[in-house]
C-alpha positions in Angstrom: -0.1 0.1 0.2 1.4 3.6 -0.6 1.5 5.5 2.2 0.0 8.4 2.8 3.1 10.7 4.7 3.4 13.3 1.9 6.9 15.1 1.2 8.4 17.5 3.9 6.2 21.0 3.3 4.0 21.8 0.6 5.6 21.8 -3.1 6.3 25.1 -4.7 5.7 23.9 -8.2 4.3 20.8 -9.9 4.6 19.3 -13.3 1.6 17.6 -14.9 2.6 14.7 -17.9 -0.7 14.5 -19.8 -3.1 17.4 -20.7 -6.5 15.4 -21.0 -9.1 16.0 -18.2 -8.0 13.8 -15.6 -4.4 15.8 -16.1 -5.6 19.5 -16.4 -8.1 18.9 -13.3 -5.5 18.1 -11.4 -3.5 20.9 -12.4 -6.3 23.6 -12.1 -7.0 22.2 -8.7 -3.6 22.1 -7.6 -3.7 26.2 -8.4 -6.3 26.3 -6.1 -4.0 25.6 -3.2 -1.3 28.4 -4.8 1.1 25.8 -6.3 2.6 26.4 -9.8 1.5 23.9 -12.2 3.5 23.1 -15.6 1.5 20.5 -17.6 3.6 18.5 -20.6 1.6 16.2 -23.4 2.8 14.3 -26.2 0.6 15.7 -28.2 -1.9 19.0 -28.0 -4.8 19.2 -25.4 -7.0 16.5 -24.9 -5.5 14.9 -27.8 -6.0 11.4 -26.7 -9.3 10.1 -25.3 -10.7 13.6 -23.9 -11.6 14.6 -26.9 -14.1 12.5 -29.1 -15.7 10.6 -26.1 -19.7 11.1 -25.5 -18.8 13.7 -23.2 -21.2 12.2 -20.2 -21.4 13.0 -16.6 -23.1 10.0 -15.3 -22.4 9.3 -11.8 -25.7 6.7 -11.6 -23.8 4.5 -14.4 -20.0 4.9 -13.8 -19.2 0.9 -12.4 -16.4 -1.3 -12.6 -15.9 -2.5 -16.0 -15.3 -6.5 -15.5 -18.4 -8.0 -14.5 -19.8 -11.4 -15.4 -21.5 -10.1 -18.4 -18.6 -8.4 -19.8 -16.7 -11.4 -19.7 -19.6 -13.7 -21.8 -19.5 -10.6 -24.3 -15.7 -10.5 -24.4 -15.4 -14.2 -25.3 -18.7 -13.7 -27.8 -16.1 -11.3 -29.5 -13.7 -13.3 -30.3 -16.1 -15.5 -32.8 -18.8 -12.8 -33.1 -18.2 -10.8 -36.5 -19.4 -6.9 -36.0 -19.0 -7.2 -32.2 -18.8 -4.1 -30.5 -16.1 -5.4 -28.3 -13.3 -6.2 -30.4 -10.5 -8.6 -29.4 -7.1 -9.5 -31.6 -7.3 -12.9 -32.4 -3.8 -13.3 -31.2 -3.0 -10.7 -28.4 0.1 -10.2 -27.6 1.9 -10.7 -24.2 0.9 -7.7 -22.6 -2.8 -7.8 -23.7 -2.8 -11.6 -23.0 -1.5 -11.0 -19.0 -4.1 -7.8 -18.6 -7.2 -10.2 -20.1 -6.2 -13.2 -17.6 -6.6 -10.3 -14.8 -9.5 -9.2 -16.3 -11.0 -12.4 -16.2 -10.2 -12.9 -12.6 -12.2 -9.3 -11.6 -15.3 -10.7 -13.6 -17.2 -12.0 -10.8 -20.1 -10.4 -8.5 -18.3 -10.2 -5.6 -15.1 -8.3 -6.7 -17.7 -6.3 -9.0 -19.5 -5.0 -5.8 -16.4 -4.8 -3.7 -15.1 -2.6 -6.5 -18.3 -0.9 -6.9 -18.4 0.2 -3.7 -15.3 2.0 -3.4 -16.0 3.7 -6.8 -19.2 5.0 -5.7 -17.7 6.7 -2.9 -15.2 9.2 -6.1 -18.7 9.2 -8.3 -20.9 11.1 -5.6 -18.0 13.9 -5.8 -18.4 13.9 -9.6 -21.1 16.6 -9.7 -19.3 18.6 -7.0 -16.4 18.5 -8.8 -17.9 20.2 -11.6 -19.5 22.9 -9.6 -16.2 23.8 -8.1 -15.0 23.9 -11.2 -17.8 26.5 -12.8 -17.5 28.7 -9.7 -13.8 29.3 -10.1 -14.4 30.6 -13.7 -14.1 27.5 -16.2 -16.1 28.7 -18.8 -17.7 25.2 -20.4 -20.4 24.3 -18.8 -22.5 20.6 -18.4 -25.7 20.9 -19.3 -28.7 19.2 -17.7 -29.5 15.6 -18.9 -33.6 16.0 -19.1 -33.4 12.8 -18.8 -30.8 10.7 -20.1 -32.7 7.9 -21.9 -31.5 4.1 -21.9 -33.0 2.6 -24.8 -34.0 -1.5 -25.6 -36.0 -3.0 -28.2 -37.7 -5.4 -25.3 -38.4 -5.0 -22.0 -36.6 -8.4 -21.1 -33.3 -6.9 -22.7 -33.6 -4.0 -20.4 -33.7 -6.1 -17.3 -29.7 -6.4 -17.1 -29.6 -2.8 -16.7 -32.2 -1.9 -14.4 -30.5 -4.9 -12.2 -27.3 -3.1 -12.6 -28.4 -0.1 -11.5 -30.0 -1.6 -8.1 -26.9 -2.9 -7.5 -25.2 0.2 -8.3 -27.6 1.6 -5.5 -26.8 -1.0 -3.3 -23.2 -0.3 -3.1 -23.6 3.1 -2.3 -24.2 4.7 -5.9 -27.4 6.6 -6.0 -29.3 5.9 -9.5 -32.4 7.4 -9.9 -34.5 6.1 -12.4 -38.3 5.3 -14.1 -39.2 3.0 -16.5 -41.3 3.5 -19.6 -42.6 1.2 -22.1 -44.2 1.9 -25.7 -45.4 4.5 -27.2 -44.7 7.0 -24.2 -41.3 6.8 -25.4 -41.6 8.3 -28.2 -43.3 11.1 -26.7 -40.3 11.4 -24.3 -38.0 11.4 -27.0 -38.9 11.8 -30.6 -35.9 11.3 -32.5 -36.4 7.1 -31.1 -37.5 4.7 -34.3 -40.8 2.5 -33.1 -38.6 -0.1 -32.8 -37.6 1.3 -29.3 -40.3 -0.5 -27.0 -38.2 -0.2 -23.5 -36.3 2.6 -21.5 -34.9 3.3 -18.2 -35.0 7.2 -17.8 -31.9 8.1 -15.4 -32.5 11.7 -13.5 -29.7 14.0 -12.5 -27.5 13.0 -15.1 -25.4 16.0 -17.3 -23.6 16.0 -20.7 -20.8 18.3 -21.7 -18.6 18.8 -25.1 -15.6 17.1 -23.9 -13.5 19.6 -26.5 -14.6 22.5 -25.2 -14.4 21.7 -21.3 -10.3 20.2 -22.1 -10.3 23.8 -23.9 -11.7 26.0 -21.0 -9.5 24.3 -18.4 -6.3 24.9 -20.2 -7.4 27.9 -20.7 -7.9 28.8 -17.2 -4.6 27.2 -16.3 -2.6 29.5 -18.4 -4.6 32.7 -17.4 -4.1 31.8 -13.4 -0.2 31.6 -14.1 0.1 27.6 -15.5 2.4 26.9 -18.3 1.3 24.1 -20.9 3.7 22.2 -23.0 2.5 20.9 -26.5 4.3 18.3 -28.5 6.6 17.6 -25.2 6.0 13.8 -24.7 7.5 12.5 -20.8 10.2 10.3 -21.4 11.1 9.4 -17.9 10.5 10.5 -14.5 14.0 10.3 -11.8 12.9 11.4 -8.3 16.1 12.9 -7.2 16.8 14.3 -3.3 14.6 17.3 -3.0 12.7 16.5 -6.1 11.9 15.5 -9.5 13.8 15.4 -12.7 11.5 15.1 -15.9 12.9 14.5 -19.0 10.6 15.7 -22.3 11.0 16.0 -25.5 14.8 17.4 -26.2 15.3 18.7 -22.6 15.0 18.4 -18.7 13.4 20.0 -15.8 13.4 19.9 -12.4 10.2 19.8 -10.3 9.2 19.8 -6.9 6.2 16.6 -7.6 5.3 15.2 -10.5 1.7 13.6 -11.7 1.5 11.1 -14.5 -1.6 11.7 -16.1 -0.9 10.0 -19.4 -3.7 7.6 -20.1 -3.2 4.4 -21.9 0.5 5.3 -22.2 0.6 5.9 -17.9 2.2 1.8 -17.4 5.5 2.9 -19.3 5.9 5.6 -16.8 4.4 4.5 -13.8 5.7 1.1 -13.4 9.6 1.6 -12.4 7.6 3.8 -9.9 6.0 0.9 -8.4 2.6 0.6 -10.2 1.9 -2.8 -11.0 -1.8 -2.3 -12.2 -1.7 -2.8 -15.8 -3.4 0.0 -18.0 -4.8 -0.7 -21.3 -5.9 1.3 -24.5 -9.5 0.4 -24.7 -10.1 2.1 -27.6 -13.6 4.1 -28.7 -14.6 5.3 -31.6 -17.1 8.2 -32.4 -18.1 10.6 -35.3 -20.8 13.3 -35.5 -23.8 13.5 -37.8 -26.7 16.1 -38.4 -30.2 14.7 -38.1 -33.4 16.3 -39.0 -35.0 14.8 -35.6 -32.1 15.2 -33.2 -32.2 13.8 -29.6 -33.2 16.5 -26.7 -30.9 15.1 -24.9 -28.5 11.7 -24.4 -29.6 8.3 -25.5 -27.7 5.0 -24.8 -28.2 1.8 -26.9 -26.6 -0.4 -24.1 -27.1 -3.7 -26.7 -25.0 -2.1 -29.3 -23.0 -0.1 -26.8 -23.7 3.0 -28.2 -24.4 6.4 -26.9 -26.1 9.4 -28.4 -25.3 13.4 -27.7 -27.0 16.0 -29.2 -25.3 19.0 -30.1 -25.9 22.6 -31.1 -27.6 23.0 -34.4 -29.1 19.5 -35.0 -25.9 17.5 -34.7 -25.2 14.6 -32.8 -21.8 12.7 -31.7 -22.2 8.7 -32.3 -19.8 7.1 -29.7 -18.8 3.7 -28.4 -16.8 0.7 -29.3 -14.3 -0.9 -27.2 -11.5 -2.2 -29.0 -8.4 -3.4 -27.1 -5.9 -2.7 -29.4 -2.5 0.0 -29.1 -3.4 3.7 -28.1 -1.6 4.8 -31.5 -3.3 2.5 -33.8 -5.1 3.5 -36.7 -8.3 4.5 -37.0 -10.5 1.8 -39.0 -13.5 2.9 -40.7 -15.2 -0.6 -40.7 -15.6 0.3 -36.7 -18.0 3.3 -37.3 -19.9 1.6 -40.4 -20.6 -0.8 -37.7 -21.6 1.7 -35.4 -24.0 3.7 -37.8 -25.6 0.4 -39.1 -26.6 -1.1 -35.7 -27.7 2.7 -34.6 -29.8 3.3 -37.7 -33.0 1.4 -37.0 -33.6 2.7 -33.5 -33.5 6.7 -34.6 -35.9 8.2 -37.1 -33.3 9.9 -39.0 -30.3 8.3 -37.9 -29.2 8.1 -42.2 -29.8 11.3 -43.2 -26.7 13.1 -43.2 -22.4 12.3 -43.6 -20.3 11.4 -41.4 -17.8 14.1 -40.0 -15.2 14.1 -36.9 -14.4 10.7 -37.0 -11.9 9.6 -34.1 -10.8 6.8 -32.6 -9.2 7.4 -29.2 -7.6 5.4 -26.4 -9.7 4.9 -23.1 -7.4 3.7 -20.2 -8.6 0.8 -18.5 -7.5 -1.4 -15.8 -8.3 -5.1 -15.1 -9.9 -3.8 -11.8 -12.4 -1.4 -13.0 -11.0 0.8 -10.6 -8.5 4.3 -11.7 -5.1 4.3 -9.9 -4.9 7.8 -8.4 -2.2 8.8 -6.1 0.9 8.2 -4.4 3.1 5.8 -6.1 6.8 4.6 -4.3 8.2 8.0 -4.4 6.7 10.4 -2.0 7.2 12.8 -5.0 5.5 11.1 -7.8 1.4 10.6 -7.8 -0.3 8.9 -11.0 -4.1 10.0 -11.9 -5.5 7.6 -14.8 -7.1 4.4 -15.5 -10.2 5.6 -15.4 -11.6 3.4 -18.3 -14.8 5.2 -19.9 -15.5 7.6 -17.1 -12.8 10.1 -17.1 -15.0 12.8 -17.9 -17.6 11.8 -15.4 -14.7 11.6 -12.7 -12.0 13.8 -13.9 -12.6 16.7 -11.8 -13.4 14.7 -8.5 -10.0 12.8 -9.0 -8.1 16.3 -9.8 -9.8 17.8 -6.5 -8.9 14.7 -4.3 -5.0 14.0 -6.0 -4.6 17.8 -5.4 -5.6 17.7 -1.7 -3.1 14.9 -0.8 -0.7 16.7 -3.1 -0.9 20.0 -1.2 -1.9 18.5 2.3 0.4 15.8 2.7 -2.3 13.4 3.1 -4.6 11.0 1.5 -8.5 11.9 1.4 -9.7 8.4 2.4 -11.5 8.3 -0.6 -9.3 7.3 -2.6 -7.8 4.5 -0.4 -9.5 1.9 -3.2 -7.4 3.2 -5.6 -3.4 2.8 -4.6 -1.1 2.9 -7.6 0.5 0.2 -5.4 -2.2 -1.8 -4.8 
């Protein structure tokens, strides 16, 4: 277990490796304590998993990925053409080890244990966004009034209802109702008549993830922070009284470092005692303009697709779980699969060309829990491995980790996410 003891005295300047939502939130909340920050990124702000995802802030749905049903889906993906879960037929040694560990966590007992820990973090998700808004971050989350999970049959809906009740039983908060038949189309006219059963989730939000990242970066800079783009961090070396960071073509010294490099986290964090594997679970998305756009977010669990409204009648369609390297090229066939899956469920899903086609690497862990906190070095911390919930949990993660770095005391809610577990 990592020590809750911090470094001697509050750090004056902290480097953050990674300019995604998690890294930028850590930097922003560190500034709330008067700590200077420099953020480094291998590409641009939000160039990884943060830009093209669905943008949902849904603590009611934030649950560990490994559970018995996803294990069955994963096995089916090995033999089913067109599955939304994609596993290479011949995984390399690293992926094979990840899949073995993932499978070991796909039990009801382990899922409930992980869910109990995750619930503590998700309960702080909305407060994290409220703190950003109060502090002047200009991107605003919209209320999902409501968020619908849409199904063809009530029988297919039963699994989500059971999961939501389990989430609540583990300390989460899922406020939901069920609707059926024509009442669904009255609630959401964009849904086709094939949708005959739905779950209505209350109290959730959504945001444009690219706009959020840009607003966070602008606020960090306005408050004196430095963001170094196209400066990949290649080495982290704890030294007496500080940490030496190698990035791009140079080196710099800092009082402390936070590693928030998403799917690339393992390479830097493993020498510092972080044994939890962080695997790239690539997601895909595209934008399309619809004649009848959804009023709010819509989830199609059977196809594992999320539909998020955007200004002017456009929507972003996001989904897929592709266990491939983070830098692998976009495969257009995956977008074709998404479009074919969603077309029968929306009234006007095929009316416009696809734009903003994107693939990005979600950082997935084998136990379904992020890694947040101190490494073997008292001056190096990590924040990552949020899987599909980086937008939901990013501000809460940044707020809590900044508290630990600034005060030297680990908030109890972070205990389940110990990087040295």
